[in-house]
C-alpha positions, 0 to 999 in steps of 0.5 A, a space after each residue: 526508624 528501621 521498620 520506615 528502611 524497610 517499608 521504604 525499601 520494600 515501596 521502591 521494590 515495588 516499584 520496579 517491578 511495578 515498572 517492569 510489568 507495565 512495560 512488558 504489558 505495552 510490548 506485548 500489546 505495542 504490535 496488534 495483529 488487525 483482525 483478518 480472514 484467511 479465505 484459502 489454503 494452499 498447501 505446496 508440500 509437507 512446510 510449505 503453505 499458500 494462503 488467501 488473507 483479507 483485511 480492512 484497506 486502512 490496515 495495509 499501512 506498514 504497522 497493520 502487515 508488520 503486526 499481521 505476520 506476526 500473527 499469521 507466523 504463530 498461526 502456522 508454527 514451523 510452515 514456510 508461508 506465502 500470503 496474498 493480502 486482499 483489501 477483499 473478502 469477494 476478492 480473496 476467495 475469486 482471485 485465480 493466480 497465474 490468470 491469463 482471465 481480462 474479465 472486469 470482474 477478474 481486474 477488480 480482484 486483482 486490484 483488490 491484491 495490496 500486500 503479499 507476505 513471504 516467510 521462508 525458515 530455510 533461507 531466514 527471510 521474512 518481509 511484507 509487501 505493499 502493493 498501491 497497485 494490485 494489477 501490476 503487482 510486485 511486476 513495477 518495482 517503481 511501488 512496491 514497498 518490500 520491508 524485511 522482518 524484523 523492521 529496525 525502526 519506522 519504515 517508509 514507504 515508497 510512495 508516501 506523502 506527509 508520511 502516509 503511504 499510499 495503500 491503493 490507486 486505480 491503475 493507470 493505462 497508457 492514455 490512447 487519442 484518435 488522431 495522429 497528432 501526438 497529445 502532450 499537457 500537464 495538470 495540477 490538481 489540489 486538494 485534502 487527503 482525509 483522517 481515514 485516507 480519503 480523497 476530498 476537495 478535488 480542484 483543478 488548479 491549472 491545465 495545459 495541453 498540446 493540442 488545446 482541444 485535449 485540455 478537459 480531457 487532461 484535466 477530467 481524466 487528472 481529477 478522477 484518477 486522484 479520486 480513488 487515491 488512499 492514503 493509510 490513517 492519519 490525525 488530521 486533514 493533509 493537503 496534497 498537489 499533485 502535477 500530472 505531466 502527459 508526454 508522448 510514448 518513446 521507447 526510451 522511456 525508463 518505464 514499462 507500465 505507462 506511470 511514473 511516480 514521484 512524489 509528493 508532487 508529481 506524475 508522469 504518464 505516457 499518451 499515445 495514438 490510437 492509429 
């Protein structure tokens, strides 16, 4: 009986140790940084660097960025870090910060800028920022999502549908039409977010415009724009139904870049005249 008690006690202790080890292994593997490349490094001073990183677009999601932040901080210990994160290696290599170049190539590079990472030891500040529209960068607070680290709980994206973060959309310029008449209207587009995050099965559900002859142009534009949206991965397809509202420019409208997102089901676009 004594041997049985000893063996039983050892089994309990071994089980406890195994459980602790499993939990430790699980915790260490819970945050796995996505594959990334440091394309350029520029030194600010003895304790600060700027780096340009490329990752896959799907890894721009909150979980991937948080794990990436930890990996970058470990790679550059004792450094203040500012990282620009692109979804294209070519863009990370070719983009020139602060450039006033508006050529199609430069705009394409900038549109691939989808996140920032910042770490400052002196200020005890660390965060990642998601930028679904790299053209405006973090200048448009209506679309950028800042996640302070360490992040308590599950971070929430500013722009999301069905708890899936919007990672990319084609930059929306204020629409311009020839003529003296203001163009306004509403177009509703329905579709699905695929498991990999791309849009599919898009269809215009209804459309109206003033003047009526602009109806087809607004409908085609809305469908084309929604086709450029990319979300984080999911376990299944999710339905979406977005109403695009087009309205004349007004100096009192509280947004600068011609677009206001009100997800999960509305986007407002400024329109104007060319003369």
